[in-house]
Short mmCIF file of the C-alpha atoms (twelve columns), coordinates in Angstrom:
data_MODEL
# 
_entry.id   MODEL 
# 
loop_
_atom_site.group_PDB 
_atom_site.id 
_atom_site.type_symbol 
_atom_site.label_atom_id 
_atom_site.label_alt_id 
_atom_site.label_comp_id 
_atom_site.label_asym_id 
_atom_site.label_seq_id 
_atom_site.Cartn_x 
_atom_site.Cartn_y 
_atom_site.Cartn_z 
_atom_site.pdbx_PDB_model_num 
ATOM 1  C CA . MET A 1  3.401   18.229 4.406   1 
ATOM 2  C CA . PRO A 2  1.946   19.087 7.830   1 
ATOM 3  C CA . ALA A 3  -0.770  21.247 6.248   1 
ATOM 4  C CA . GLY A 4  -1.738  18.408 3.897   1 
ATOM 5  C CA . LEU A 5  -1.866  15.959 6.790   1 
ATOM 6  C CA . ILE A 6  -4.118  18.268 8.777   1 
ATOM 7  C CA . ALA A 7  -6.393  18.793 5.758   1 
ATOM 8  C CA . HIS A 8  -6.745  15.036 5.243   1 
ATOM 9  C CA . LEU A 9  -7.397  14.532 8.940   1 
ATOM 10 C CA . VAL A 10 -10.192 17.112 8.845   1 
ATOM 11 C CA . ALA A 11 -11.717 15.394 5.791   1 
ATOM 12 C CA . VAL A 12 -11.628 11.978 7.491   1 
ATOM 13 C CA . ILE A 13 -13.190 13.414 10.665  1 
ATOM 14 C CA . ALA A 14 -15.981 14.928 8.563   1 
ATOM 15 C CA . LEU A 15 -16.451 11.572 6.818   1 
ATOM 16 C CA . ALA A 16 -16.572 9.834  10.210  1 
ATOM 17 C CA . ILE A 17 -19.394 12.146 11.261  1 
ATOM 18 C CA . ILE A 18 -21.287 11.396 8.037   1 
ATOM 19 C CA . VAL A 19 -20.749 7.637  8.460   1 
ATOM 20 C CA . ASN A 20 -22.077 7.892  12.008  1 
ATOM 21 C CA . LEU A 21 -25.114 9.965  11.005  1 
ATOM 22 C CA . ALA A 22 -25.913 7.561  8.154   1 
ATOM 23 C CA . ASN A 23 -25.588 4.555  10.495  1 
ATOM 24 C CA . ALA A 24 -23.295 2.854  7.975   1 
ATOM 25 C CA . THR A 25 -22.060 -0.491 9.274   1 
ATOM 26 C CA . THR A 26 -20.961 -2.415 6.175   1 
ATOM 27 C CA . ILE A 27 -17.984 -2.048 3.878   1 
ATOM 28 C CA . LEU A 28 -20.237 -1.236 0.920   1 
ATOM 29 C CA . GLU A 29 -22.076 1.504  2.818   1 
ATOM 30 C CA . GLY A 30 -18.776 3.026  3.909   1 
ATOM 31 C CA . ILE A 31 -17.389 2.930  0.374   1 
ATOM 32 C CA . LEU A 32 -20.559 4.532  -0.992  1 
ATOM 33 C CA . LEU A 33 -20.405 7.334  1.563   1 
ATOM 34 C CA . GLY A 34 -16.702 7.853  0.828   1 
ATOM 35 C CA . LEU A 35 -17.503 8.054  -2.882  1 
ATOM 36 C CA . ILE A 36 -20.314 10.551 -2.393  1 
ATOM 37 C CA . PHE A 37 -18.164 12.639 -0.041  1 
ATOM 38 C CA . SER A 38 -15.142 12.644 -2.339  1 
ATOM 39 C CA . ILE A 39 -17.044 13.488 -5.512  1 
ATOM 40 C CA . GLY A 40 -19.499 15.878 -3.880  1 
ATOM 41 C CA . PHE A 41 -17.106 17.901 -1.774  1 
ATOM 42 C CA . ILE A 42 -13.529 17.283 -2.880  1 
ATOM 43 C CA . GLY A 43 -14.506 16.926 -6.542  1 
ATOM 44 C CA . ALA A 44 -16.202 20.309 -6.513  1 
ATOM 45 C CA . ILE A 45 -13.062 21.965 -5.156  1 
ATOM 46 C CA . VAL A 46 -10.750 20.219 -7.606  1 
ATOM 47 C CA . ALA A 47 -13.142 21.084 -10.455 1 
ATOM 48 C CA . GLY A 48 -12.628 24.734 -9.537  1 
ATOM 49 C CA . GLU A 49 -8.906  24.243 -10.095 1 
ATOM 50 C CA . LEU A 50 -9.686  22.669 -13.455 1 
ATOM 51 C CA . VAL A 51 -11.770 25.650 -14.538 1 
ATOM 52 C CA . TRP A 52 -10.029 28.620 -12.931 1 
ATOM 53 C CA . GLU A 53 -6.411  27.511 -12.720 1 
ATOM 54 C CA . LYS A 54 -6.658  25.585 -15.986 1 
ATOM 55 C CA . ILE A 55 -4.879  22.495 -14.721 1 
ATOM 56 C CA . PRO A 56 -4.643  19.673 -17.289 1 
ATOM 57 C CA . PHE A 57 -7.618  17.297 -17.317 1 
ATOM 58 C CA . LYS A 58 -5.359  14.300 -16.623 1 
ATOM 59 C CA . LEU A 59 -4.066  16.017 -13.492 1 
ATOM 60 C CA . PHE A 60 -7.664  16.656 -12.443 1 
ATOM 61 C CA . LEU A 61 -8.436  12.943 -12.846 1 
ATOM 62 C CA . ILE A 62 -5.310  11.948 -10.891 1 
ATOM 63 C CA . ARG A 63 -6.155  14.284 -7.998  1 
ATOM 64 C CA . LEU A 64 -9.813  13.253 -7.898  1 
ATOM 65 C CA . GLY A 65 -8.949  9.568  -8.251  1 
ATOM 66 C CA . ASP A 66 -6.544  9.805  -5.340  1 
ATOM 67 C CA . GLN A 67 -9.232  11.375 -3.171  1 
ATOM 68 C CA . ILE A 68 -11.845 8.824  -4.249  1 
ATOM 69 C CA . LEU A 69 -9.589  5.877  -3.391  1 
ATOM 70 C CA . THR A 70 -8.472  7.382  -0.095  1 
ATOM 71 C CA . LEU A 71 -11.918 8.374  1.124   1 
ATOM 72 C CA . CYS A 72 -13.602 5.155  -0.032  1 
ATOM 73 C CA . LEU A 73 -11.023 3.180  1.951   1 
ATOM 74 C CA . ALA A 74 -11.486 5.495  4.948   1 
ATOM 75 C CA . GLY A 75 -15.277 5.148  4.639   1 
ATOM 76 C CA . ALA A 76 -15.038 1.357  4.627   1 
ATOM 77 C CA . ILE A 77 -12.766 1.344  7.672   1 
ATOM 78 C CA . LEU A 78 -14.928 3.839  9.560   1 
ATOM 79 C CA . ALA A 79 -18.130 1.907  8.805   1 
ATOM 80 C CA . LEU A 80 -16.638 -1.346 10.087  1 
ATOM 81 C CA . TRP A 81 -15.063 0.348  13.092  1 
ATOM 82 C CA . ARG A 82 -18.359 1.905  14.100  1 
# 
């Protein structure tokens, strides 16, 4: 659990930097950046698990969907907070 918490914290800090650099100030901009971040970075890593570890496709979709929802929400919050 602590390792997962630290990993998520690092991802949200990286997203905060991207939100700041993109000057995102609306909910929609934050959600879009969270979506791009989650698919572009997290999705690529989870896709590696799909290919190399041969996890079931449904599990891939669950893991990616969780990351998309989490990071889109974080992006929206960070954009408004900015």
